C-alpha positions in Angstrom: -18.5 74.7 72.6 -16.2 73.8 75.5 -14.3 70.6 75.7 -14.4 68.1 78.6 -11.1 69.5 80.0 -12.6 73.0 80.3 -10.6 74.5 77.4 -12.1 75.8 74.2 -11.1 73.6 71.3 -8.5 75.3 69.1 -7.5 75.2 65.5 -4.1 76.0 64.0 -3.1 79.3 62.4 0.1 78.1 60.7 2.3 75.1 60.1 4.7 76.5 62.7 2.0 76.6 65.2 1.2 72.9 64.6 4.9 72.1 65.3 4.9 74.2 68.4 1.7 73.0 70.0 2.4 69.3 69.3 5.8 69.8 70.8 4.2 71.4 73.9 2.3 68.1 74.5 5.4 65.9 73.9 5.1 65.1 70.2 7.9 66.1 67.9 6.6 66.5 64.3 8.8 67.1 61.3 7.8 69.7 58.6 6.0 67.2 56.4 3.8 65.9 59.2 3.1 69.3 60.6 2.1 70.6 57.1 -0.2 67.6 56.6 -1.9 68.2 60.0 -2.4 71.8 59.2 -4.1 71.0 55.9 -6.2 68.4 57.7 -7.5 70.9 60.1 -8.1 73.6 57.5 -9.6 71.3 54.8 -11.6 69.2 57.1 -10.4 66.0 55.5 -9.4 62.7 57.3 -5.7 61.9 57.6 -4.5 58.4 56.8 -1.1 57.5 58.3 0.6 54.4 57.0 3.9 53.0 58.1 5.5 50.3 60.4 4.3 49.8 63.9 5.8 52.0 66.6 6.6 55.1 64.6 4.1 57.4 66.3 0.9 57.1 64.3 -1.4 56.4 67.2 0.4 58.9 69.4 -0.2 61.6 66.8 -4.0 61.3 67.4 -3.5 61.5 71.1 -1.2 64.5 70.8 -3.6 66.2 68.4 -6.4 65.8 70.9 -4.3 67.2 73.7 -3.0 70.1 71.5 -6.5 71.2 70.4 -8.4 70.5 73.6 -10.7 68.0 72.0 -11.9 64.7 73.5 -10.4 61.6 71.8 -12.7 58.9 70.5 -11.0 55.6 69.4 -12.2 52.8 67.2 -9.7 49.9 67.5 -10.1 47.8 64.4 -9.7 44.0 64.3 -10.4 41.1 62.0 -14.0 40.1 61.8 -15.3 43.4 63.2 -18.8 44.2 62.0 -20.6 47.5 61.6 -22.4 47.2 64.9 -19.1 47.6 66.8 -18.1 50.7 64.7 -21.4 52.6 64.1 -24.2 51.6 66.5 -26.5 48.8 67.6 -29.8 48.6 69.3 -29.8 47.9 73.0 -31.9 44.7 72.8 -31.5 44.0 76.6 -33.0 47.4 77.4 -35.8 46.9 74.8 -36.7 43.6 76.4 -36.7 45.1 79.9 -39.0 47.9 78.8 -41.3 45.3 77.1 -41.5 43.3 80.4 -42.2 46.5 82.4 -44.9 47.6 79.9 -46.5 44.2 79.3 -49.8 45.3 80.8 -49.9 48.4 78.5 -49.0 46.2 75.5 -51.8 43.8 76.4 -54.2 46.7 76.3 -53.0 47.7 72.8 -53.7 44.2 71.4 -56.9 43.6 73.4 -59.2 44.7 70.6 -57.4 42.7 67.9 -59.6 40.0 66.2 -56.7 37.8 65.2 -52.9 37.4 65.2 -52.5 39.6 62.1 -54.5 42.4 63.8 -52.4 42.1 67.0 -49.1 42.4 64.9 -50.6 45.4 63.1 -51.4 47.1 66.4 -48.0 46.5 67.8 -46.4 47.6 64.6 -48.0 51.0 64.9 -45.9 51.6 68.0 -42.5 50.1 66.8 -41.0 53.6 66.6 -41.2 53.7 70.4 -38.7 50.8 70.7 -36.5 52.0 67.8 -35.9 55.5 69.1 -32.8 57.3 70.4 -33.6 56.0 73.9 -32.5 52.5 72.8 -29.7 53.5 70.4 -26.2 52.3 71.6 -23.7 54.6 70.0 -20.3 53.3 68.9 -17.3 55.5 68.1 -18.2 56.5 64.5 -21.7 57.6 65.4 -20.6 59.1 68.7 -18.1 61.3 66.8 -20.9 62.5 64.5 -23.4 63.2 67.2 -21.0 64.7 69.7 -22.1 68.2 70.9 -18.5 69.2 70.9 -15.6 68.9 68.4 -13.6 65.6 68.8 -10.6 63.8 67.5 -11.6 60.4 66.1 -8.9 57.7 65.9 -9.6 54.8 63.6 -6.6 52.6 64.7 -5.1 49.9 62.5 -7.8 50.1 59.9 -5.9 47.6 57.8 -6.7 44.9 60.4 -10.4 45.2 59.8 -12.2 43.4 56.9 -12.9 45.3 53.7 -16.6 45.5 54.6 -15.7 48.0 57.4 -14.1 50.2 54.8 -17.4 50.4 53.0 -19.1 51.5 56.3 -16.5 54.2 56.7 -17.0 55.7 53.2 -20.2 57.7 53.9 -18.9 58.9 57.2 -15.6 60.1 55.8 -17.0 61.7 52.7 -20.0 63.5 54.2 -19.4 63.3 58.0 -22.8 61.7 58.4 -24.2 58.4 59.4 -27.6 56.9 58.3 -29.7 55.0 60.8 -32.6 53.5 58.8 -35.1 53.7 61.7 -34.2 57.3 62.7 -32.8 59.1 59.6 -29.4 60.6 58.8 -27.3 62.2 61.5 -24.9 64.9 60.2 -21.9 66.1 62.3 -22.5 69.3 64.3 -18.7 69.8 64.3 -16.4 68.3 61.7 -14.2 65.8 63.7 -10.4 65.6 63.2 -10.2 62.0 61.9 -6.9 60.1 62.0 -6.8 56.6 60.5 -3.7 54.5 61.0 -2.4 51.5 59.0 0.5 49.1 59.6 0.3 48.0 56.0 -0.8 44.4 56.7 -3.0 44.8 53.6 -3.5 47.4 51.0 -6.5 49.7 51.6 -9.1 50.4 48.9 -8.7 53.3 46.5 -12.1 54.6 47.6 -11.0 55.0 51.2 -7.6 56.5 50.3 -9.3 59.0 47.9 -11.2 60.5 50.8 -8.1 61.1 52.9 -5.0 63.1 53.1 -2.2 60.6 53.1 1.2 60.4 54.7 3.7 57.6 55.2 5.5 57.7 58.5 8.8 55.9 58.5 11.6 55.6 61.0 13.1 59.0 61.8 16.7 60.0 61.3 19.2 59.2 64.1 19.2 62.8 65.2 15.4 63.0 65.4 15.1 59.7 67.2 17.6 60.9 69.8 15.7 64.1 70.2 12.5 62.1 70.7 14.1 59.9 73.4 15.5 63.0 75.1 12.1 64.6 75.1 10.6 61.7 77.0 12.9 62.3 80.0 13.9 58.6 80.2 16.8 59.4 82.6 19.4 57.7 80.4 22.7 59.6 80.1 23.1 61.4 76.8 26.1 59.4 75.6 24.3 56.1 76.3 21.1 57.3 74.6 23.0 58.2 71.5 24.7 54.8 71.4 21.4 53.1 72.0 19.8 54.8 69.0 22.7 53.5 66.8 22.1 49.9 68.1 18.3 50.1 67.5 18.8 51.4 64.0 21.3 48.6 63.4 18.7 46.0 64.6 16.2 47.4 62.1 18.6 46.4 59.3 18.7 42.8 60.4 15.5 41.6 58.8 13.7 41.0 62.1 10.1 39.9 61.9 9.1 42.9 64.1 11.8 45.6 63.8 11.9 47.8 66.9 9.9 51.0 66.6 10.4 54.4 68.3 8.2 53.2 71.2 10.4 50.2 71.8 13.5 52.4 71.7 12.0 54.6 74.4 11.1 51.6 76.5 14.6 50.3 76.2 16.1 53.7 77.2 13.8 53.7 80.3 14.8 50.1 81.1 18.5 50.8 80.9 18.1 54.0 83.0 16.2 52.0 85.6 19.1 49.5 85.7 21.6 52.3 86.2 23.4 52.1 82.8 26.1 54.8 82.6 27.9 53.5 79.5 27.3 51.2 76.6 27.2 47.7 78.1 26.8 44.7 75.8 25.8 42.3 78.6 23.1 44.7 79.9 21.7 45.1 76.3 21.6 41.3 75.9 19.9 40.9 79.3 17.1 43.3 78.2 16.8 42.4 74.5 13.3 41.2 75.0 12.2 44.8 75.5 12.7 45.4 71.7 12.7 41.9 70.2 9.2 40.3 70.4 9.7 36.9 68.7 12.1 34.1 69.5 13.7 34.2 66.1 14.2 38.0 66.5 15.8 37.5 69.9 18.3 34.9 68.6 19.3 37.1 65.6 19.6 40.2 67.8 21.8 38.5 70.3 24.1 37.4 67.5 24.7 40.9 66.2 24.6 42.9 69.4 28.3 42.7 70.1 29.1 44.1 66.7 26.5 46.8 66.9 27.8 48.0 70.3 31.3 48.3 68.7 29.8 50.4 66.0 29.8 47.9 63.2 26.9 47.1 60.8 26.6 43.3 60.4 25.3 42.1 57.0 21.8 40.5 57.5 21.9 36.7 56.9 18.9 35.3 55.1 17.2 32.5 57.1 14.2 30.2 56.7 11.1 31.9 58.0 11.9 35.1 56.2 9.8 37.0 53.7 9.7 33.9 51.3 8.3 31.6 54.0 4.5 31.4 53.3 3.8 31.2 57.1 5.3 34.6 58.0 3.6 37.9 58.4 5.7 39.4 55.6 4.6 36.8 53.1 1.0 37.1 54.1 1.2 40.9 53.7 2.8 40.5 50.3 0.0 38.1 49.2 -2.6 40.6 50.3 -0.9 43.3 48.3 -0.9 41.3 45.1 -2.3 43.7 42.4 -5.6 42.6 41.0 -6.4 40.2 43.7 -9.9 41.6 44.0 -10.7 41.0 40.4 -11.8 43.6 37.8 -14.4 46.2 38.8 -13.6 46.1 42.5 -12.6 49.7 42.7 -15.4 50.8 40.4 -13.5 50.9 37.1 -15.2 50.0 33.8 -14.1 46.9 32.1 -14.8 45.1 28.8 -17.2 42.8 30.6 -18.6 44.6 33.6 -17.9 42.7 36.8 -20.9 41.7 39.0 -21.6 44.2 41.8 -20.2 43.4 45.2 -22.7 41.9 47.7 -23.4 44.0 50.8 -25.6 43.4 53.7 -29.1 44.8 53.7 -28.5 47.0 56.6 -25.3 48.3 55.1 -26.9 49.1 51.8 -29.8 50.8 53.6 -27.5 52.9 55.6 -25.7 54.1 52.4 -28.7 55.0 50.4 -31.5 55.9 52.9 -30.4 59.5 53.5 -32.6 61.2 50.9 -35.5 58.8 50.7 -38.1 59.9 53.2 -35.9 59.9 56.3 -35.6 63.1 58.3 -32.1 64.6 58.7 -30.6 65.5 62.0 
């Protein structure tokens, strides 16, 4: 099956080929990451990447699509997201439009009905017409399953979504199928390469992690980070780029609310190149600090330590109010969400002395999970 860009989707023959082909599309992968990607492609398992923001988790999915010639489908997760935005929903507007257009035909169908119950029965005999694929609005998960060609599916920042969405993902990730109660179960024609990313704003369920290969992506070594910046053709002189990497790594040690990631380091390098930097310049770094520091407190702290970092020193981080112990910060909220046992006994399916009550799920969610082998046809 050909991909949208006209090239036949490709797999990987070896770990070395993964490194080479990702490098060809501008993504520098170390041995651990290349090995995990190779196993993902061969085993057909989803890959869960966890780590701080800006270390290349999302970019890996994009590079994987480019390297294999597969289209990229993306589900961007957010708080309060429901299953209709991830799986599918019925196009009610289109259904209503068809109802209006066909109102004369509908009137004929109910013309012989003796009462209201009879009219409802007559209409009910034709409800499959309005709950057919014609009115099915696919969302990324179902689109990946029904795609006629192999795809890369990116489930980005899954930790930002509610835990209910994780339950929706379980059937899809385990069996590569999605159940639509009105139509049956759709099974993937081609197993998608699935990449899930998490910034660790909360811990993910054991059930979700169990279905995935897992890798933690941290900040790279100074040599690797310089190599990445060099590969992006930022235009910054080599000596200045090397010094910039040291400054960025120093800022990460200062307890910033949002430490600068690789993406911010690349943006800073491009900014300095655009401004004509030819040598390390404290004033220029201070003028452009907002490129890497995204909060007022971070800007203030970064400005205090920049002169020392430019001189090659490593200032000792000074604890301040608003840090990890401040209940209003993201770090404290994340720590609270990661508290062991916060879900109560039995959440992950373990047996306890007194069995916990089953978790409540929506009717549609339960129907999707268990409808597959109960009279529905399989696609």
